[in-house]
Each structure stands twice: as C-alpha cells, then as structure tokens.
C-alpha positions as CSV (number, residue, x, y, z in Angstrom):
1,M,88.7,115.2,83.6
2,I,92.4,115.3,83.8
3,S,93.9,116.0,80.4
4,Q,95.6,113.2,78.6
5,Y,97.6,112.9,75.4
6,E,95.4,113.4,72.4
7,P,94.2,110.1,71.0
8,K,95.8,108.9,67.8
9,A,92.9,109.1,65.3
10,G,94.5,106.6,63.0
11,V,94.6,104.0,65.7
12,I,91.0,104.5,66.7
13,A,90.0,104.2,63.0
14,R,91.8,100.8,62.9
15,R,90.1,99.5,65.9
16,D,88.5,96.5,64.2
17,S,91.7,95.3,62.6
18,I,93.5,95.8,66.0
19,L,90.9,93.6,67.7
20,A,91.3,91.0,65.0
21,G,95.0,91.0,65.4
22,L,94.8,90.6,69.2
23,R,92.3,87.7,68.7
24,R,94.8,85.9,66.5
25,I,97.3,86.0,69.5
26,L,94.9,85.2,72.4
27,P,91.9,82.9,72.7
28,D,88.5,84.5,71.9
29,N,87.8,85.1,75.6
30,G,91.1,86.8,76.1
31,V,90.1,89.9,74.1
32,I,87.4,92.3,75.1
33,G,86.1,94.9,72.6
34,E,82.4,95.3,73.4
35,A,81.5,98.7,74.9
36,L,79.5,97.2,77.9
37,R,82.3,94.7,78.8
38,L,84.9,97.5,78.7
39,K,83.1,99.5,81.4
40,P,84.8,97.7,84.3
41,Y,88.2,98.8,82.9
42,E,87.4,102.5,82.4
43,T,88.7,103.5,85.8
44,D,90.8,102.3,88.8
45,G,90.7,103.2,92.5
46,L,90.8,106.9,91.6
47,A,87.2,106.5,90.4
48,A,86.6,110.2,89.8
49,Y,88.3,109.8,86.3
50,R,87.0,107.5,83.6
51,Q,87.9,106.7,80.1
52,P,87.0,103.5,78.2
53,P,90.0,101.9,76.5
54,L,90.2,100.8,72.8
55,A,90.3,97.1,73.9
56,V,91.4,94.9,76.8
57,A,93.8,91.9,76.3
58,L,93.9,89.2,79.0
59,P,97.0,87.1,78.5
60,E,97.8,84.0,80.6
61,T,101.6,83.6,80.0
62,T,104.6,85.7,79.6
63,E,104.9,84.6,76.0
64,Q,101.4,85.8,75.3
65,V,102.2,89.2,76.9
66,A,105.3,89.4,74.6
67,A,103.3,88.6,71.5
68,V,100.7,91.3,72.4
69,M,103.4,93.8,73.1
70,A,105.1,93.1,69.9
71,F,101.9,93.4,68.0
72,C,100.9,96.7,69.6
73,H,104.4,98.1,69.0
74,A,104.2,97.2,65.3
75,Q,100.8,98.8,65.1
76,G,101.9,102.0,67.0
77,V,99.2,101.3,69.7
78,R,99.6,102.6,73.2
79,V,99.5,100.1,76.1
80,V,98.2,100.5,79.7
81,P,99.1,97.7,82.1
82,R,96.5,96.8,84.8
83,G,96.5,94.5,87.8
84,A,93.5,94.5,90.1
85,G,92.7,98.2,89.4
86,T,93.2,99.2,93.0
87,S,95.6,102.1,92.1
88,L,94.6,105.2,94.0
89,S,96.6,107.6,91.7
90,G,95.0,106.8,88.4
91,G,97.9,104.6,87.4
92,A,95.7,102.2,85.4
93,L,93.5,104.8,83.9
94,P,93.1,103.9,80.2
95,M,93.3,106.0,77.1
96,A,90.8,106.0,74.3
97,D,93.4,104.7,71.8
98,A,95.1,102.3,74.2
99,V,95.0,98.5,74.8
100,V,94.7,97.6,78.4
101,I,96.8,94.5,79.2
102,G,95.1,93.0,82.2
103,M,97.3,90.6,84.3
104,M,94.5,89.0,86.4
105,R,94.7,85.6,84.6
106,M,98.4,85.3,85.3
107,N,97.6,84.1,88.8
108,R,99.8,81.1,89.4
109,I,102.5,80.5,92.0
110,L,105.3,79.0,90.0
111,D,107.8,77.9,92.7
112,I,108.4,78.1,96.4
113,D,111.9,77.6,97.8
114,Y,111.9,77.4,101.6
115,A,115.6,76.7,101.8
116,D,116.5,79.9,100.0
117,R,113.4,81.7,101.4
118,C,111.9,82.9,98.1
119,A,108.9,82.3,95.9
120,V,108.3,82.9,92.1
121,V,104.8,84.0,91.2
122,Q,103.0,85.4,88.2
123,A,102.2,89.1,88.3
124,G,98.4,88.5,88.8
125,V,98.9,86.7,92.2
126,T,97.3,88.7,95.0
127,N,99.5,90.2,97.7
128,I,97.8,88.1,100.4
129,G,97.9,85.1,98.2
130,I,101.7,84.8,98.6
131,T,101.4,84.7,102.4
132,Q,98.5,82.2,102.2
133,A,100.6,79.9,100.0
134,V,103.5,79.7,102.4
135,S,101.8,80.1,105.8
136,E,101.5,76.4,106.5
137,H,105.3,76.3,106.7
138,D,105.3,79.4,109.0
139,F,106.5,81.9,106.3
140,F,105.0,85.1,105.1
141,Y,105.4,87.9,102.6
142,A,106.0,91.2,104.4
143,P,104.5,94.1,102.4
144,D,100.9,94.4,103.3
145,P,98.9,97.2,101.6
146,S,95.4,97.8,102.9
147,S,94.1,96.4,99.6
148,Q,96.2,93.2,99.9
149,L,93.1,91.0,99.6
150,A,92.7,92.2,96.0
151,C,95.9,94.0,94.8
152,M,98.3,92.0,92.7
153,I,102.0,91.7,93.1
154,G,102.7,93.1,89.6
155,G,100.9,96.3,90.5
156,N,102.7,96.3,93.8
157,V,106.0,96.2,91.9
158,M,105.0,99.0,89.5
159,M,103.9,101.3,92.4
160,N,106.5,100.1,95.0
161,S,103.7,99.5,97.4
162,G,104.1,99.6,101.2
163,G,101.7,98.8,104.0
164,A,101.4,99.0,107.8
165,H,104.2,96.5,108.5
166,C,106.7,98.1,106.2
167,L,108.1,100.2,109.0
168,R,110.2,97.2,110.0
169,Y,110.2,95.1,106.9
170,G,110.5,97.7,104.1
171,V,108.4,98.3,101.0
172,T,108.1,96.1,97.9
173,A,111.5,97.1,96.7
174,N,113.1,95.7,99.9
175,N,111.4,92.4,99.4
176,L,112.1,91.6,95.8
177,L,114.9,89.4,94.4
178,G,114.0,89.2,90.7
179,L,111.6,90.1,87.9
180,K,110.7,88.8,84.5
181,I,109.8,91.7,82.2
182,V,108.6,92.2,78.7
183,T,109.8,95.3,76.8
184,V,107.8,97.5,74.5
185,T,109.0,95.5,71.5
186,G,108.0,92.2,73.0
187,E,111.4,91.0,74.3
188,I,111.5,88.9,77.5
189,I,114.2,89.8,80.0
190,D,115.1,88.3,83.4
191,I,116.4,90.6,86.1
192,G,117.9,89.3,89.3
193,G,116.9,86.0,90.7
194,A,116.9,83.8,93.8
195,Y,120.1,85.5,95.3
196,C,121.0,88.5,97.2
197,D,122.5,90.8,94.6
198,S,123.3,91.1,90.9
199,A,126.3,92.4,89.0
200,G,126.0,95.5,86.9
201,Y,123.4,98.3,87.1
202,D,120.5,98.1,89.5
203,W,117.8,97.3,86.9
204,L,115.6,95.8,89.6
205,G,115.6,99.2,91.4
206,L,114.9,101.0,88.2
207,I,111.9,98.9,87.2
208,T,110.4,98.8,90.7
209,G,108.1,101.9,91.1
210,S,108.3,102.8,87.3
211,E,104.5,102.7,87.0
212,G,104.4,100.7,83.7
213,Q,106.5,103.3,82.0
214,L,109.5,101.1,81.1
215,A,108.2,97.5,80.7
216,L,105.5,95.1,81.8
217,V,106.3,92.7,84.8
218,T,105.0,89.2,84.3
219,E,106.8,87.2,87.0
220,V,108.2,88.2,90.4
221,T,110.6,86.5,92.7
222,V,109.9,87.7,96.2
223,R,111.7,87.2,99.5
224,I,109.6,85.2,102.1
225,L,110.3,85.4,105.8
226,H,109.9,83.1,108.8
227,S,106.8,84.1,110.8
228,P,107.6,85.8,114.1
229,E,107.2,83.9,117.4
230,G,104.4,86.2,118.3
231,Q,103.1,89.7,118.1
232,R,100.9,92.1,120.1
233,A,99.3,95.4,119.3
234,M,98.6,98.3,121.6
235,L,96.4,101.4,121.3
236,A,97.6,104.8,122.5
237,A,94.9,107.5,122.5
238,F,95.6,111.3,122.7
239,A,93.7,114.5,123.1
240,S,95.1,116.1,120.0
241,V,96.6,115.1,116.6
242,E,99.6,117.3,117.3
243,T,100.4,115.5,120.5
244,A,100.1,112.1,118.8
245,G,102.4,113.3,116.1
246,E,105.0,114.4,118.7
247,C,104.7,111.0,120.3
248,V,105.4,109.2,117.0
249,D,108.5,111.2,116.5
250,A,109.7,110.4,120.1
251,I,109.2,106.7,119.5
252,I,111.1,106.6,116.3
253,G,113.8,109.0,117.7
254,S,114.3,106.6,120.7
255,G,115.7,104.0,118.3
256,I,112.7,101.6,118.8
257,I,111.4,100.4,115.4
258,P,108.0,98.7,116.0
259,V,106.7,96.4,113.3
260,A,103.9,98.9,112.7
261,L,103.0,102.4,113.9
262,E,99.7,103.6,112.5
263,F,97.8,106.9,113.1
264,M,94.0,107.7,113.0
265,D,92.3,111.0,113.8
266,R,88.8,111.4,115.4
267,P,86.7,111.1,112.1
268,C,88.6,108.0,111.2
269,I,88.4,106.5,114.7
270,H,84.6,106.8,114.7
271,A,84.2,105.5,111.2
272,C,86.4,102.4,111.8
273,E,84.9,101.6,115.2
274,A,81.4,101.6,113.7
275,F,82.7,99.2,111.1
276,A,85.0,96.9,113.1
277,H,83.9,97.3,116.7
278,A,87.6,97.0,117.7
279,G,87.3,98.9,121.0
280,Y,88.8,102.2,119.7
281,P,88.4,105.0,122.2
282,L,85.8,107.4,120.9
283,D,86.8,110.3,123.2
284,A,90.2,110.6,121.5
285,D,91.2,113.1,118.8
286,A,94.1,110.8,117.8
287,L,94.9,107.1,118.1
288,L,98.2,105.3,117.5
289,I,98.2,101.5,116.7
290,I,101.6,100.2,117.7
291,E,102.6,96.5,117.1
292,V,105.7,94.7,118.3
293,E,106.8,91.1,117.7
294,G,109.2,88.5,119.0
295,S,109.2,86.3,122.1
296,V,106.8,87.1,125.0
297,A,109.8,88.6,126.9
298,E,110.8,90.7,123.8
299,Q,107.2,91.9,123.4
300,D,106.9,92.9,127.1
301,D,110.2,94.8,127.0
302,L,109.3,96.8,123.8
303,L,105.8,97.5,124.9
304,G,107.0,98.7,128.3
305,R,109.5,101.1,126.7
306,I,106.9,102.4,124.3
307,K,104.4,102.9,127.1
308,E,107.0,105.0,129.0
309,I,107.4,107.2,126.0
310,C,103.7,107.6,125.4
311,R,103.1,108.5,129.1
312,K,105.3,111.6,128.5
313,Y,102.5,112.9,126.2
314,D,99.6,112.6,128.6
315,P,97.7,109.8,126.8
316,I,93.9,109.5,127.3
317,S,94.4,105.8,127.4
318,L,96.9,103.0,126.8
319,K,95.6,99.5,126.0
320,V,97.5,96.4,125.0
321,S,95.7,93.6,123.2
322,E,95.3,90.5,125.4
323,S,94.5,88.0,122.7
324,A,95.0,87.2,119.0
325,E,91.3,88.0,118.5
326,E,91.7,91.5,120.0
327,S,94.7,92.1,117.7
328,L,92.8,90.9,114.7
329,A,89.9,93.3,115.5
330,I,92.4,96.2,115.9
331,W,93.8,95.5,112.5
332,K,90.4,94.8,110.9
333,G,89.5,98.4,111.8
334,R,92.8,99.8,110.4
335,K,92.8,97.7,107.2
336,G,89.1,98.6,106.6
337,A,89.7,102.4,107.2
338,F,89.3,103.5,103.6
339,G,86.0,101.6,103.2
340,A,84.8,102.7,106.6
341,V,85.3,106.4,105.7
342,G,83.3,105.7,102.5
343,R,80.3,105.0,104.8
344,I,80.4,108.6,106.2
345,S,81.1,110.5,102.9
346,P,79.7,110.0,99.4
347,D,83.2,110.4,98.0
348,Y,86.8,111.1,99.1
349,L,90.2,111.7,97.6
350,C,92.9,109.6,99.3
351,M,96.2,111.6,99.2
352,D,99.6,110.0,99.6
353,G,102.6,112.1,100.6
354,T,105.6,111.5,102.8
355,I,107.3,113.7,105.4
356,P,110.0,113.5,108.0
357,T,108.5,112.3,111.3
358,S,109.8,115.4,113.0
359,Q,107.3,117.4,110.9
360,L,104.2,115.3,111.8
361,A,102.8,117.6,114.4
362,Y,103.2,120.7,112.3
363,V,101.8,119.1,109.1
364,L,98.8,117.7,110.9
365,R,98.1,121.1,112.4
366,R,98.4,122.8,108.9
367,I,96.1,120.2,107.3
368,G,93.5,121.0,110.0
369,E,93.8,124.7,109.2
370,M,93.6,124.1,105.5
371,S,90.5,121.9,106.0
372,A,88.8,124.6,107.9
373,A,89.7,127.3,105.3
374,C,88.3,125.3,102.4
375,G,85.3,123.9,104.1
376,L,86.0,120.3,103.4
377,A,86.3,117.7,106.1
378,V,89.4,115.4,106.2
379,A,90.0,112.1,107.9
380,N,93.7,111.2,108.6
381,V,94.8,107.6,108.6
382,F,98.4,106.7,107.7
383,H,101.7,105.0,108.3
384,A,103.0,107.3,111.0
385,G,106.3,105.5,111.7
386,D,107.7,106.4,108.3
387,G,105.8,109.6,107.8
388,N,103.6,108.3,104.9
389,L,100.4,110.4,105.1
390,H,97.0,109.4,103.8
391,P,94.6,112.3,104.3
392,L,91.1,111.4,103.1
393,I,89.5,114.5,101.7
394,M,85.7,114.1,101.8
395,F,83.5,115.6,99.1
396,D,80.5,114.9,96.9
397,A,81.4,114.0,93.3
398,N,78.0,115.2,92.2
399,D,79.1,118.8,93.1
400,P,81.7,119.9,90.5
401,A,82.7,122.9,92.6
402,G,83.3,120.6,95.6
403,F,85.4,118.2,93.5
404,Q,87.5,121.0,92.3
405,A,88.0,122.3,95.8
406,A,89.0,118.8,97.0
407,E,91.6,118.5,94.2
408,T,93.0,121.9,95.1
409,F,93.1,121.0,98.8
410,G,94.9,117.7,97.9
411,A,97.5,119.5,95.8
412,D,98.1,122.0,98.7
413,I,98.7,119.1,101.1
414,L,101.3,117.6,98.7
415,R,103.0,120.9,98.2
416,L,103.2,121.1,102.0
417,C,104.8,117.7,102.2
418,V,107.6,118.8,99.8
419,E,107.9,122.1,101.6
420,V,108.8,120.4,104.9
421,G,111.4,118.1,103.3
422,G,109.2,115.2,102.1
423,C,108.0,114.0,98.7
424,L,104.9,113.8,96.6
425,T,104.2,110.1,97.1
426,G,105.0,107.3,99.5
427,E,103.4,104.2,98.0
428,H,100.5,105.1,95.7
429,G,102.6,106.3,92.8
430,V,102.3,109.4,90.7
431,G,99.8,108.3,88.0
432,V,97.7,111.1,86.7
433,E,96.8,112.4,90.1
434,K,100.2,114.0,90.9
435,R,101.6,114.2,87.4
436,D,101.1,117.9,87.1
437,L,102.7,118.4,90.5
438,M,106.0,116.8,89.6
439,G,107.5,120.3,89.0
440,V,106.9,121.0,92.7
441,Q,109.5,118.4,93.6
442,F,111.8,118.2,90.5
443,T,113.4,120.9,88.4
444,E,112.9,120.8,84.6
445,T,116.4,119.5,84.2
446,E,115.7,116.6,86.5
447,L,112.4,115.8,84.8
448,D,114.1,115.8,81.4
449,Q,116.7,113.4,82.6
450,Q,113.9,111.0,83.8
451,R,112.2,111.4,80.4
452,R,115.4,110.4,78.7
453,I,115.4,107.1,80.8
454,K,111.8,106.4,79.7
455,S,112.7,107.2,76.0
456,A,115.6,104.7,76.2
457,F,113.2,101.9,77.1
458,D,110.2,103.2,75.1
459,P,111.3,105.6,72.3
460,G,107.7,106.0,71.0
461,W,106.2,106.6,74.4
462,L,103.7,103.8,74.0
463,L,103.8,102.4,77.5
464,N,101.4,104.2,79.9
465,P,102.4,107.5,78.4
466,S,99.8,109.8,80.1
467,K,101.2,109.1,83.6
468,V,103.9,110.4,85.8
469,F,105.3,113.2,83.7
470,P,103.7,116.6,83.1
471,L,102.3,116.7,79.5
472,K,105.3,117.4,77.4
473,L,105.3,115.0,74.5
474,P,108.5,113.9,72.7
475,A,108.0,114.8,69.1
476,M,108.0,111.1,68.0
477,A,105.1,110.3,70.4
478,A,102.8,113.1,69.1
479,E,102.3,111.5,65.7
C-alpha cells in the first residue's frame, strides 16, 4: 500500500458526530456511512490500492457542496473529491479520516448556447453526455478520453484529461471557458464565463489539472464545436515499433496535424482485434490509426500526403476505411484497448508519460529492453501524435513480488520520459501513483513553490492532501 498521511485519530473518534452533521446538511440518502456501502468508494481506476473512507457525501447542488465543505473545514476533516472513479493514478483514493464528496448526482446540463458555442454543465455530467446533448444540432465536445462513456467533466477538469482527438483540438484546458468552484471554507467563486478570455490572473489555468488540491469544481462552462463535414480513419501497419515511431515523427514534422494519430503494438493489436473485430493486421508489430476530417476533397488530400510519408517507412499495409461502419469498428478497438488487454492479463498498470515525438523510436526500444530485463510483458497503446505514452505493464496482483516489479518497471519508464525531455504525466494526473517521483522532474525549490500555492488555497491541507506532492507535511496539517 502506498503510504499516506497518518489519519487524524481525533477525527476518526468523532465519526458518528461527523456523520450526523453531514446528514443535517444532506438528505438521508445523500450520506453513506455503512461499511458495506463504502466499499465501492475505497478505490478508483488504480485498483491495486484500497482504503475505505470515513464517509461519503453525495450533494446535488453547488450550495450543498459549499455547506459540506464549510462543515468539514470547521471540523478539521479532510476531503477527497470523486467523480466516476475512473482515475488511473489514484487521484480519488480515499483516506481513513476523509469524507469523499461524490459528484455523480450533479448530472444536469444547465444551459446550451449555440450562438456563442458553449454549454454549462454540472460536474457530474459524463464526457460523452455533453456531445450527446448537442449532437442533434451538429455540435460536439472535443476532448474524448477512452473512459468518456463513464468519466465526468469535473474529473476531466481536475486531471486536465485528453483523448485521441486532442492532437488537433487540445486537452480539457483548451476547451474550457469557465468554472464554478467551492473553496475549502465553503465559498462559491465563479471563474471565467461564456467569453474568450478574462482579465487578471489565469485562475482557470491554475485550477485545471490541480487534482482537487485547491478547490472543488461544481459547474463547468465548455466550448462546443460544429461537427466536421466528414472524417475517415486509416490504418498503417509496420514491422517494428521503432519504425512506426519514426513514421509518427515524420508525419508531425511535415506540418500535417491529423485529428488523431494513435499507436498500438503487437500485444495490443491482437487483444483489440479479438475484442472488436476491426480488421487490424495481426502480422504487424505496430499499428498507427490516423484520422483526418473535412470535405471529401480535404480528406483525400490529407490521406494522400500521409500515405506518401508512411510509404517511406516500408509499411506492411495501408488501409483507409471505406465506410462509417469501418471507422466505428477501428475506434471501437482503440477505445476498448484497456479493457481488451484486461482479457489477456489478470492485472496491469497503465502508465502515463509524455515525450517529444522525436524520441518515440528510442523510448519504445528502451521499453522493450526494460520489459525483457524485468520479465514482465508490456502492451503499448497511446496518443502517438503528441507523444503521450500509455504502456500497460502486465502482472498478477496475487503475486506481491510481481506487483513490486511492475511498480519498479513503471517508475523506470517515467524516469526515462523525463530523461529524454518529457514529463511524468500527460493526462492521468499525478495522484498517489507518481507522487513520490515528482522529485525526478522538479527540484525541491520548485516543489516548495507549488506547495506554497496549495497552502494559499488550503492552509490546513484538508483537500486531497495525500496526492501530488511527496510526503512532506506542513506543520499545521500534521495535527
């Protein structure tokens, strides 16, 4: 178990009175305190780590969130925000003395403004739910994490989530206009709004990706876009992962920015094909999924130019989807990759690091060498166009030595990402998974400056305090 802050014994001893206080704020069904009902909240997508919380609060409005936050602050109770629990970095892992504030009941779309191309939604609306709400008018919301059927927009904001189509459209931060947040003391603050930019400091940029360290997000104003005239996906298969990596760098270096440029290696190709029957070439060691959009003429031009680049790297095959059904099958395989790999391994760790695309071939070769050295298989599936790696390290959680080896392997991959000029995370956040690796990327002076920012928002370190920063408690938070 990853170490966490020591629980506050006084808080745990006051559990019954804390539950009673929460129930005075929320309806009876809005507070969970029974051990069995707390089980679903003891972990998130990083399921190797588990810890039941003190209690779970399920507010339905911003005002209820504010009241819960004010109560917890007055009681000195730590708070862990949670959306759908799809975090792969342990970002929503509870603490024994913490109240989990779950946002799943805050699932209403509050306003859609097609003239100004924006929508206001509560934090518990799913990512795909935004696109579904505006699709009848030919609009969509661009960021599309693989978990978009379940993940919630509030969690997307906290982790600055990306997705396959973010190569062209950007990550969550590039598609936000405003936020409604609640501070640790229960104050409600509006940041930004339905306009392009705000005066003063970039509070929107600071809160986005802050992993619940600074405030809770309750409402989000997102940018919605007109749907493209059309899109087509193509598959480019190669005999080695290094060659595919070189091809990716050549495509991006040419100045062509596809809508999506995704990578799979042989283990992932076979797992996804068995799941989706998408027509992936099973004789390839690496596969690129490349999507372009626009008019038919624009699609033809871009695909023709991309094919010419691919041919320079001796592809095994090049195939362009001929129908919407073929494109859907291609993306079904990619979007289901994490689940598909789960069918061939009892457990896996999904890493998340980012590197310059010029380093793809080298890093993929090194990951292969590291995999052979430690004796653990790895499947690679990731957003190749922006160098956001997702190696899936396969192991058996029932074997403690194997789990430890997988964690060590994962840490080595992340160190490699930093070594070649990249960073520890692309879209999954730091959470508890990468917390103790922050010193690989940042100096102690830089970490202290970041801690000062957190302390300005949360002097008592009550908001998700066991995440992001290596364990170095401010004196006031150790009480």
